[in-house]
VOPAGU-2260 file (C-alpha; in pm, 1 decimal, decimal comma):
REM VOPAGU-2260
SITE   aa  ch    i         X         Y         Z
SITE  MET   A    0    2251,9     719,9     855,9
SITE  LEU   A    1    2447,8     413,8     748,2
SITE  SER   A    2    2567,2     347,3    1102,6
SITE  ARG   A    3    2206,1     355,4    1223,8
SITE  ARG   A    4    2101,5     103,5     961,1
SITE  LYS   A    5    2372,5    -150,4    1041,7
SITE  PRO   A    6    2231,8    -229,2    1388,8
SITE  ALA   A    7    1883,7    -243,5    1238,8
SITE  ALA   A    8    2002,5    -480,7     968,9
SITE  LEU   A    9    2170,8    -697,1    1231,9
SITE  ALA   A   10    1856,5    -699,6    1446,6
SITE  LEU   A   11    1650,4    -788,1    1141,0
SITE  ALA   A   12    1884,6   -1073,8    1054,1
SITE  LEU   A   13    1849,8   -1203,3    1409,5
SITE  VAL   A   14    1468,2   -1184,5    1395,8
SITE  ILE   A   15    1454,9   -1364,3    1063,2
SITE  GLY   A   16    1722,2   -1610,1    1177,2
SITE  LEU   A   17    1533,4   -1696,9    1492,5
SITE  GLY   A   18    1231,8   -1780,7    1282,0
SITE  ALA   A   19    1437,6   -2013,0    1067,1
SITE  CYS   A   20    1586,7   -2194,8    1370,4
SITE  ASP   A   21    1264,4   -2240,0    1562,9
SITE  ALA   A   22     965,3   -2231,8    1336,0
SITE  GLY   A   23     725,3   -2284,6    1628,3
SITE  SER   A   24     362,1   -2235,6    1558,4
SITE  SER   A   25     246,5   -2058,3    1247,9
SITE  ARG   A   26     100,8   -1776,6    1462,6
SITE  GLU   A   27     439,3   -1718,7    1626,1
SITE  GLU   A   28     615,8   -1725,5    1291,5
SITE  TYR   A   29     354,8   -1490,7    1146,7
SITE  ALA   A   30     410,1   -1244,4    1433,2
SITE  ARG   A   31     787,4   -1279,1    1396,1
SITE  GLN   A   32     771,5   -1202,7    1024,2
SITE  LEU   A   33     545,0    -900,7    1080,2
SITE  SER   A   34     789,4    -772,2    1340,4
SITE  ALA   A   35    1078,9    -819,0    1099,8
SITE  CYS   A   36     882,5    -642,7     828,1
SITE  SER   A   37     809,1    -344,2    1052,0
SITE  LEU   A   38    1169,6    -320,6    1164,4
SITE  ALA   A   39    1301,2    -338,4     809,2
SITE  GLU   A   40    1043,1     -91,5     680,1
SITE  SER   A   41    1112,4     161,8     954,8
SITE  ASN   A   42    1480,5     148,7     866,1
SITE  GLY   A   43    1431,6     181,6     490,8
SITE  LEU   A   44    1533,5    -176,9     415,9
SITE  LEU   A   45    1264,0    -233,3     155,8
SITE  ASP   A   46    1396,7    -562,4      17,5
SITE  ALA   A   47    1401,5    -716,7     365,0
SITE  ALA   A   48    1059,4    -568,5     442,6
SITE  VAL   A   49     910,5    -723,4     129,1
SITE  GLN   A   50    1069,4   -1057,8     213,9
SITE  ALA   A   51     937,8   -1060,4     571,5
SITE  CYS   A   52     590,5    -925,9     489,6
SITE  GLY   A   53     574,4   -1169,2     198,1
SITE  ALA   A   54     652,6   -1455,4     436,6
SITE  ALA   A   55     377,7   -1335,9     671,9
SITE  LEU   A   56     138,6   -1314,5     376,4
SITE  ALA   A   57     222,7   -1669,4     270,8
SITE  ILE   A   58     144,4   -1792,8     622,2
SITE  ALA   A   59    -179,7   -1594,1     636,0
SITE  GLU   A   60    -295,6   -1735,3     303,6
SITE  LYS   A   61    -189,6   -2092,7     378,4
SITE  LYS   A   62    -357,5   -2092,7     719,2
SITE  ARG   A   63    -662,9   -1908,2     584,3
SITE  TYR   A   64    -640,2   -1610,6     817,5
SITE  ALA   A   65    -922,2   -1357,6     822,1
SITE  THR   A   66    -985,7   -1186,7     490,4
SITE  ASP   A   67    -913,1    -841,8     631,4
SITE  ALA   A   68    -570,5    -954,6     756,6
SITE  VAL   A   69    -481,0   -1099,7     416,4
SITE  ALA   A   70    -610,3    -789,0     236,5
SITE  ALA   A   71    -409,4    -562,0     467,7
SITE  LEU   A   72     -91,3    -761,5     403,1
SITE  LEU   A   73    -149,6    -755,8      29,1
SITE  LEU   A   74    -186,4    -377,5      52,7
SITE  ARG   A   75     128,1    -346,2     263,1
SITE  VAL   A   76     342,8    -559,4      34,3
SITE  GLY   A   77     195,8    -379,1    -267,3
SITE  ARG   A   78     292,0     -43,8    -115,0
SITE  LEU   A   79     643,2    -170,7     -44,3
SITE  GLU   A   80     675,1    -298,6    -400,7
SITE  ARG   A   81     566,2      43,7    -529,5
SITE  GLN   A   82     831,9     205,7    -314,9
SITE  ARG   A   83    1086,9     -31,4    -466,8
SITE  GLY   A   84     965,8      62,5    -815,5
SITE  ASN   A   85     819,9    -281,7    -888,1
SITE  PHE   A   86     496,6    -139,8   -1025,4
SITE  VAL   A   87     372,3    -451,0   -1206,4
SITE  GLN   A   88     414,1    -669,4    -897,3
SITE  ALA   A   89     256,1    -397,0    -683,8
SITE  GLU   A   90     -43,5    -385,2    -916,9
SITE  VAL   A   91     -97,6    -761,5    -892,4
SITE  LEU   A   92     -90,8    -751,4    -512,2
SITE  LEU   A   93    -312,5    -444,3    -489,9
SITE  LEU   A   94    -573,3    -584,7    -726,2
SITE  ARG   A   95    -594,9    -894,9    -506,7
SITE  SER   A   96    -632,0    -674,6    -199,6
SITE  LEU   A   97    -900,4    -468,0    -371,8
SITE  ALA   A   98   -1099,1    -778,6    -464,2
SITE  LEU   A   99   -1096,0    -895,4    -100,8
SITE  ALA   A  100   -1193,1    -549,8      29,9
SITE  GLU   A  101   -1479,1    -525,4    -219,1
SITE  ALA   A  102   -1603,8    -875,8    -139,4
SITE  ALA   A  103   -1600,7    -792,2     232,7
SITE  ASP   A  104   -1772,9    -459,2     162,6
SITE  GLU   A  105   -1502,1    -265,5     348,2
SITE  PRO   A  106   -1510,5      90,2     204,4
SITE  ARG   A  107   -1212,3     213,5     410,5
SITE  ALA   A  108    -998,5     -73,0     286,9
SITE  GLU   A  109   -1118,7     -15,6     -69,7
SITE  VAL   A  110   -1020,2     351,6     -51,8
SITE  ALA   A  111    -675,8     268,6      84,9
SITE  VAL   A  112    -612,2      24,8    -200,4
SITE  LEU   A  113    -752,4     254,0    -469,6
SITE  LEU   A  114    -537,0     544,0    -349,0
SITE  GLU   A  115    -231,7     317,3    -357,1
SITE  LEU   A  116    -323,3     163,2    -691,4
SITE  ALA   A  117    -352,0     500,6    -869,0
SITE  PRO   A  118      19,1     591,3    -828,2
SITE  VAL   A  119     116,4     233,2    -912,9
SITE  LEU   A  120     -60,7     270,6   -1247,1
SITE  ALA   A  121      96,7     613,5   -1291,5
SITE  GLY   A  122     435,3     452,0   -1232,7
SITE  GLN   A  123     361,8     239,9   -1539,6
SITE  ASP   A  124     268,1     557,0   -1731,9
SITE  ARG   A  125     -99,2     455,4   -1715,4
SITE  TRP   A  126    -223,2     786,8   -1579,1
SITE  LEU   A  127    -576,0     757,6   -1718,0
SITE  ASP   A  128    -615,1     414,3   -1558,8
SITE  GLY   A  129    -501,4     576,8   -1234,7
SITE  VAL   A  130    -773,0     839,7   -1273,8
SITE  GLN   A  131   -1028,9     559,7   -1294,1
SITE  MET   A  132    -909,9     437,6    -953,6
SITE  LEU   A  133    -945,4     790,4    -815,7
SITE  GLU   A  134   -1296,1     815,0    -962,7
SITE  ARG   A  135   -1387,2     493,3    -783,3
SITE  ALA   A  136   -1236,1     623,2    -457,8
SITE  MET   A  137   -1403,4     964,2    -457,5
SITE  PRO   A  138   -1755,2     857,9    -348,8
SITE  LEU   A  139   -1607,8     636,6     -77,4
SITE  LEU   A  140   -1409,6     929,4      64,8
SITE  ALA   A  141   -1731,1    1096,4     183,9
SITE  GLY   A  142   -1700,3     907,8     512,4
SITE  PHE   A  143   -1342,2    1022,3     570,7
SITE  ASN   A  144   -1221,5    1330,3     753,2
SITE  GLY   A  145    -900,7    1489,9     873,2
SITE  GLU   A  146    -573,1    1335,4     767,4
SITE  GLY   A  147    -738,1    1073,0     546,9
SITE  ARG   A  148    -897,4    1339,5     328,6
SITE  ARG   A  149    -580,1    1550,1     321,7
SITE  SER   A  150    -372,5    1250,1     213,7
SITE  ALA   A  151    -624,0    1166,4     -56,9
SITE  ALA   A  152    -620,9    1531,7    -168,8
SITE  ASP   A  153    -243,7    1506,8    -217,0
SITE  VAL   A  154    -284,9    1211,4    -453,1
SITE  PHE   A  155    -558,3    1388,7    -650,6
SITE  ARG   A  156    -350,4    1709,0    -665,6
SITE  ALA   A  157     -43,5    1524,8    -798,1
SITE  PHE   A  158    -255,6    1358,6   -1063,4
SITE  GLY   A  159    -405,4    1693,1   -1162,2
SITE  VAL   A  160     -62,6    1847,3   -1215,7
SITE  ARG   A  161      73,5    1556,9   -1415,7
SITE  LEU   A  162    -238,6    1512,5   -1628,6
SITE  ALA   A  163    -230,2    1882,4   -1718,0
SITE  LEU   A  164     128,9    1840,7   -1835,5
SITE  LEU   A  165      24,0    1541,0   -2042,9
SITE  GLY   A  166    -256,6    1740,6   -2205,6
SITE  HIS   A  167    -545,8    1554,9   -2044,1
SITE  ASP   A  168    -717,5    1877,8   -1945,5
SITE  GLU   A  169   -1060,4    1738,4   -1854,1
SITE  GLN   A  170    -917,6    1474,3   -1620,9
SITE  ALA   A  171    -667,0    1723,9   -1479,5
SITE  GLU   A  172    -944,5    1967,8   -1395,4
SITE  TRP   A  173   -1151,3    1694,9   -1231,4
SITE  CYS   A  174    -854,8    1579,7   -1018,0
SITE  THR   A  175    -771,0    1936,9    -918,1
SITE  ALA   A  176   -1133,0    2013,2    -824,8
SITE  ALA   A  177   -1156,7    1688,7    -626,5
SITE  ALA   A  178    -832,8    1776,2    -445,1
SITE  ARG   A  179    -974,1    2117,6    -351,0
SITE  GLU   A  180   -1297,1    1959,2    -228,5
SITE  LEU   A  181   -1112,5    1702,6     -18,6
SITE  ALA   A  182    -874,6    1959,4     127,3
SITE  ALA   A  183   -1155,8    2203,5     211,6
SITE  SER   A  184   -1366,2    1951,3     401,1
SITE  PRO   A  185   -1308,1    1878,2     769,4
């Protein structure tokens, strides 16, 4: 595994290095940073992925890219920060993404952020706040099917188990029932 990551790390360094040597247009630099982010993320190099996606986000915000692009990057960096265990930073990024998704009236984007935000709050031992995110997501999930519903069911199921252990029986039952409903639907 380590030997596989060394070439990836070298390739990532070259991609980031090329950007530093020849900044070019902001669109080219944006694409370069997204490529570096994807490469780092696919190789488990979370710190480098956050750095590259963060650089792409900075460009997108400075150049006033489309709201959906900025919201998607905020979600991506928030997810990466959660994976790194930086739950407070992840929450800040995800709340910004959620605000943009809500303002644009993009239910699919809202659901994605809410389902990411719930475990971020759980990571801060704020399980009941996480349940509120799941409650907000549930009506929006009606338009989902297949893998999207199954993935959401997994989040609800995990919350149900943990909330039961914490003695929040009513919320645990709701999460478990929602997970069953989501898993049973096409």
